[in-house]
C-alpha positions in Angstrom: -147.2 2.8 -75.8 -144.8 5.3 -74.3 -142.4 6.9 -75.8 -138.2 6.9 -74.7 -135.4 8.6 -76.3 -132.5 7.0 -75.8 -129.6 8.5 -74.5 -126.4 9.5 -75.9 -124.1 8.5 -73.4 -119.9 8.1 -74.1 -119.1 4.9 -73.1 -115.6 6.5 -71.2 -118.2 7.7 -68.4 -120.8 5.2 -68.4 -120.1 1.2 -68.6 -123.6 -0.5 -67.5 -124.3 -4.2 -67.2 -126.6 -3.1 -70.4 -125.6 -3.5 -73.3 -127.4 -2.7 -76.6 -127.5 -4.4 -80.0 -128.0 -3.0 -83.3 -128.0 -5.0 -86.3 -128.7 -3.8 -89.9 -131.0 -5.7 -92.7 -131.2 -8.4 -89.9 -132.0 -12.0 -90.7 -136.1 -13.0 -90.2 -135.7 -15.9 -87.7 -133.4 -13.9 -84.7 -134.6 -14.9 -81.5 -133.9 -14.2 -78.2 -131.6 -17.9 -78.0 -129.1 -16.7 -80.2 -128.3 -14.0 -78.8 -128.2 -15.7 -75.7 -125.6 -18.2 -77.3 -122.9 -15.2 -79.1 -123.1 -13.2 -75.9 -122.7 -16.4 -73.6 -118.9 -16.9 -75.4 -118.2 -13.2 -73.3 -119.8 -13.8 -70.1 -122.5 -14.4 -68.1 -126.1 -14.1 -69.8 -128.7 -12.8 -67.9 -131.6 -12.2 -70.1 -131.8 -10.7 -73.8 -134.9 -9.1 -74.8 -135.6 -8.1 -79.0 -136.2 -4.2 -78.5 -137.8 -4.1 -82.2 -137.5 -6.1 -85.3 -137.7 -4.4 -88.7 -136.1 -5.2 -92.4 -133.8 -2.4 -92.1 -133.2 -3.0 -88.2 -133.2 -5.4 -85.1 -132.8 -3.8 -81.5 -131.6 -6.4 -78.7 -131.0 -5.0 -75.1 -129.0 -7.6 -73.6 -128.6 -7.8 -69.6 -124.9 -9.2 -69.0 -124.6 -10.8 -65.5 -122.2 -7.9 -64.2 -119.7 -4.6 -66.0 -117.4 -7.0 -66.6 -118.7 -9.1 -68.3 -120.8 -6.4 -70.7 -117.6 -4.7 -70.9 -115.8 -8.0 -72.6 -118.8 -7.9 -74.7 -118.5 -5.0 -75.5 -114.1 -4.9 -77.2 -114.9 -8.3 -78.2 -118.0 -7.1 -80.7 -115.8 -4.0 -81.3 -113.0 -5.4 -82.3 -115.2 -7.2 -84.9 -115.5 -3.9 -86.8 -118.7 -5.6 -88.7 -120.9 -3.1 -90.4 -124.3 -5.4 -89.7 -124.1 -5.7 -86.0 -123.2 -2.1 -83.5 -122.8 -2.5 -79.3 -123.3 -0.1 -77.1 -124.0 0.5 -73.1 -127.2 1.0 -71.4 -127.8 2.7 -69.3 -131.9 2.5 -68.1 -132.9 -1.5 -67.1 -136.4 -0.2 -66.4 -136.8 -1.3 -70.5 -136.7 -4.6 -69.8 -140.1 -5.1 -67.8 -142.1 -2.5 -70.9 -143.9 -3.1 -73.8 -143.9 -1.3 -77.0 -142.2 2.0 -77.1 -140.6 4.5 -79.3 -137.3 5.0 -80.2 -135.5 8.5 -80.7 -137.2 9.4 -83.8 -138.7 5.9 -85.0 -142.4 4.3 -83.7 -141.1 0.8 -83.8 -143.4 -2.2 -83.2 -141.9 -4.6 -80.2 -141.2 -7.7 -80.5 -142.4 -9.3 -77.7 -140.6 -12.4 -77.5 -137.7 -12.2 -74.5 -135.9 -15.4 -72.8 -133.4 -15.8 -69.6 -132.1 -18.5 -71.5 -130.7 -21.8 -71.7 -128.7 -22.6 -74.3 -129.2 -24.9 -76.9 -126.5 -24.4 -79.3 -123.3 -22.1 -80.0 -124.0 -19.4 -82.7 -121.2 -17.0 -83.5 -121.9 -13.3 -85.0 -121.4 -14.9 -89.1 -124.3 -17.4 -88.1 -125.9 -13.7 -88.5 -124.8 -11.9 -91.1 -124.3 -15.0 -93.4 -128.1 -15.8 -93.0 -129.2 -15.2 -96.4 -132.2 -18.1 -96.9 -134.7 -15.4 -94.8 -137.5 -13.9 -95.5 -137.8 -10.3 -94.8 -140.3 -8.8 -92.4 -142.7 -6.0 -92.9 -140.6 -2.4 -92.0 -142.2 -1.1 -88.8 -139.8 1.2 -88.5 -141.6 5.0 -89.4 -140.6 8.6 -88.5 -143.2 9.8 -86.4 -142.6 13.3 -87.7 -144.4 12.5 -90.9 -148.1 12.9 -91.6 -150.8 10.1 -90.6 -152.1 7.7 -93.8 -156.3 7.7 -92.4 -155.9 3.7 -92.0 -157.2 1.5 -89.0 -153.1 0.7 -88.0 -152.4 5.1 -87.9 -149.7 4.0 -90.4 -147.0 7.4 -90.7 -145.3 8.1 -94.2 -142.1 9.0 -95.5 -140.4 9.7 -98.9 -139.5 5.9 -98.9 -141.7 3.2 -99.6 -140.1 -0.5 -99.2 -141.3 -3.7 -101.5 -141.8 -6.5 -99.4 -141.2 -9.8 -101.3 -139.1 -9.4 -104.9 -138.3 -12.0 -106.0 -136.6 -12.8 -108.8 -132.9 -13.5 -109.7 -132.7 -11.4 -113.0 -134.2 -8.2 -111.1 -132.7 -5.5 -110.7 -132.9 -1.9 -109.4 -133.4 -0.9 -113.0 -135.8 -3.0 -114.2 -137.7 -1.6 -110.7 -137.2 1.5 -111.8 -138.9 1.5 -115.3 -141.7 0.5 -113.3 -142.0 2.9 -110.2 -140.6 5.6 -111.6 -144.0 6.0 -113.1 -145.6 6.8 -110.3 -142.6 9.9 -109.4 -139.5 11.2 -109.6 -136.8 8.6 -108.1 -134.6 9.3 -106.1 -132.6 6.4 -104.8 -133.3 2.9 -105.5 -131.5 -0.4 -103.8 -132.3 -3.4 -104.0 -131.5 -6.6 -101.3 -132.3 -9.5 -103.0 -130.4 -11.5 -100.3 -133.4 -10.2 -98.1 -135.7 -10.1 -100.6 -136.4 -6.5 -100.5 -135.8 -3.2 -102.0 -135.6 0.1 -101.3 -137.4 3.3 -103.4 -137.1 6.5 -102.8 -139.0 9.4 -104.3 -138.1 13.2 -103.9 -142.0 13.3 -103.1 -143.6 12.1 -100.0 -147.5 12.3 -101.5 -145.8 10.4 -104.6 -144.5 7.8 -102.2 -148.0 7.5 -100.9 -149.9 6.9 -103.6 -147.4 3.8 -104.5 -148.1 2.5 -100.9 -152.4 3.3 -102.0 -151.6 1.5 -106.1 -149.4 -0.8 -105.3 -150.2 -3.0 -102.7 -149.7 -6.9 -103.6 -148.5 -6.4 -107.2 -147.1 -9.5 -108.4 -144.7 -9.0 -111.5 -141.8 -12.0 -111.9 -141.2 -14.3 -109.1 -142.6 -11.2 -106.8 -145.7 -11.1 -105.5 -145.3 -7.4 -103.6 -146.7 -5.2 -100.7 -145.8 -2.3 -99.9 -144.5 -0.2 -96.6 -142.5 3.2 -95.7 -139.3 2.8 -94.4 -137.1 6.0 -93.0 -136.2 8.3 -95.1 -131.8 8.1 -94.2 -132.9 3.9 -95.1 -131.2 4.1 -97.8 -128.0 5.9 -97.0 -127.2 3.1 -94.4 -127.2 0.2 -96.2 -125.3 1.9 -99.0 -121.2 0.7 -98.4 -123.1 -3.1 -97.1 -121.6 -4.1 -100.6 -121.9 -7.7 -99.9 -125.1 -6.9 -100.2 -125.7 -6.0 -103.7 -124.4 -5.9 -106.5 -124.0 -2.9 -108.3 -127.3 -2.9 -110.5 -129.0 -3.4 -107.9 -128.4 0.7 -107.2 -129.6 3.1 -109.1 -129.7 7.4 -108.6 -131.7 10.1 -109.9 -131.0 11.8 -111.8 -133.1 15.3 -114.3 -131.2 13.6 -117.0 -133.5 10.1 -116.1 -136.7 11.6 -114.2 -140.0 11.0 -116.1 -141.6 13.6 -114.8 -140.8 17.0 -115.2 -140.5 19.2 -111.7 -142.1 22.1 -112.9 -145.4 20.4 -115.3 -148.6 18.5 -113.0 -147.5 15.7 -113.0 -150.3 13.1 -113.6 -149.8 9.9 -111.7 -151.8 6.3 -112.8 -152.2 2.9 -111.2 -151.2 -0.2 -112.7 -153.1 -1.4 -115.8 -153.4 -3.2 -118.3 -152.7 -1.1 -121.5 -149.5 1.1 -121.7 -149.2 3.2 -123.8 -146.1 3.0 -126.5 -144.5 6.8 -127.8 -140.8 7.5 -129.3 -141.6 5.3 -132.1 -141.0 5.1 -135.8 -143.9 5.3 -138.4 -142.2 1.6 -139.2 -142.4 0.4 -136.3 -146.1 2.3 -135.6 -148.3 -0.6 -136.3 -150.4 -3.8 -135.2 -147.8 -5.9 -137.0 -144.6 -4.8 -135.1 -146.0 -4.3 -132.5 -147.8 -7.7 -131.3 -144.6 -9.0 -132.4 -142.1 -7.5 -130.3 -145.0 -7.6 -127.0 -146.3 -11.1 -126.9 -142.9 -12.5 -126.9 -143.7 -10.8 -123.0 -147.2 -12.7 -122.6 -150.9 -12.7 -123.9 -151.4 -9.7 -126.1 -155.0 -8.7 -126.4 -155.6 -5.7 -128.6 -153.2 -2.4 -130.0 -154.4 0.5 -130.8 -152.8 3.0 -133.4 -152.7 6.0 -132.8 -150.5 7.8 -135.5 -150.7 11.9 -136.4 -148.5 13.8 -138.4 -145.6 13.4 -136.9 -146.4 11.3 -133.2 -146.4 8.0 -133.4 -147.9 5.6 -130.6 -149.9 2.4 -130.0 -151.7 1.3 -127.3 -151.0 -2.4 -126.5 -153.3 -4.5 -123.6 -152.1 -7.3 -122.4 -153.8 -10.3 -120.7 -152.8 -9.2 -117.0 -151.7 -6.4 -115.0 -148.6 -8.8 -114.3 -147.8 -9.4 -117.7 -147.9 -5.4 -118.9 -145.6 -5.0 -115.4 -142.6 -7.0 -117.0 -143.3 -5.6 -120.4 -143.0 -2.4 -118.5 -139.5 -3.2 -117.0 -137.9 -5.1 -119.4 -139.1 -2.5 -122.6 -139.3 0.6 -121.1 -136.4 2.5 -122.6 -134.9 -0.4 -125.1 -134.5 0.2 -129.2 -136.8 -0.3 -131.4 -135.9 0.3 -135.1 -133.6 2.7 -133.7 -135.7 4.7 -131.6 -135.9 4.5 -127.2 -139.9 3.6 -127.1 -141.2 5.2 -123.8 -143.8 3.2 -122.1 -146.3 4.2 -119.1 -149.3 3.3 -118.0 -152.5 5.3 -119.2 -156.2 5.1 -118.2 -158.1 4.3 -122.5 -158.8 2.0 -123.0 -159.1 -0.3 -125.8 
């Protein structure tokens, strides 16, 4: 692997027969033939290589037959005024035969597919933008300036985690917040249900690191997730592409919604079957009421009341962690007998 930085070249001074296509939140099944068919509408195509592909971005190098064909293709793509695909000239043709490389400040893992094209079908930019059937790949675009996680792959951590495999028609950013705010104060969340992933940006990198270590392969609702890191500007790149998400799929955190006081030491706990229920009224803080409420969301195995003179709390043990996560998503900060109850994970045993 070697490093290579993309030159910042103004288009009006540097024409080239090479074009660099950058797609935001691309479908998984894009291949060189797609781009060959797309670009051949504007002129002869010699070669296409997918340079890197992730949940957030796909970069494709297209070699047109000549500069005029490249200028025509760029002109047509620029006229689309699409937020999903950007086209720019590229000057260095030495990139085509090489392997894995680094683009700018982000380390990428190459998709090795390339083609010299025999066009089998025609495609359009709408085919690429509107393809919502595909499932995303694991994100491989990561800031190289951040610390390394000690693992075989030397993955680099950021403040932003990507939840791959998110699924569920009733799932939204608020429910994701209810679960993942247990692990640190959250800056932003965006859910791209169309592509089965969500991005969570924490205020601190060690909180995202905790999620990466402790939340792999969690299951809740229809989701079975794996965690990867994403660049810290990933959410900002998607904000405004409102065809990818609903209003309720975007969340912005604040001090009012933070679970943790930033001045105090945070004690982060991994997901567990046992949940701590607080801010209860005395009338609610009993075994019968708790059993009735939470059995609507799964099998309650045990309830323990933790009442004192002025505080009324309970422990609830669900049958599985999956059920506990779903209770967290649906019931945290919901009203019970006039009080918004607070739910958190705990190491306590029942």
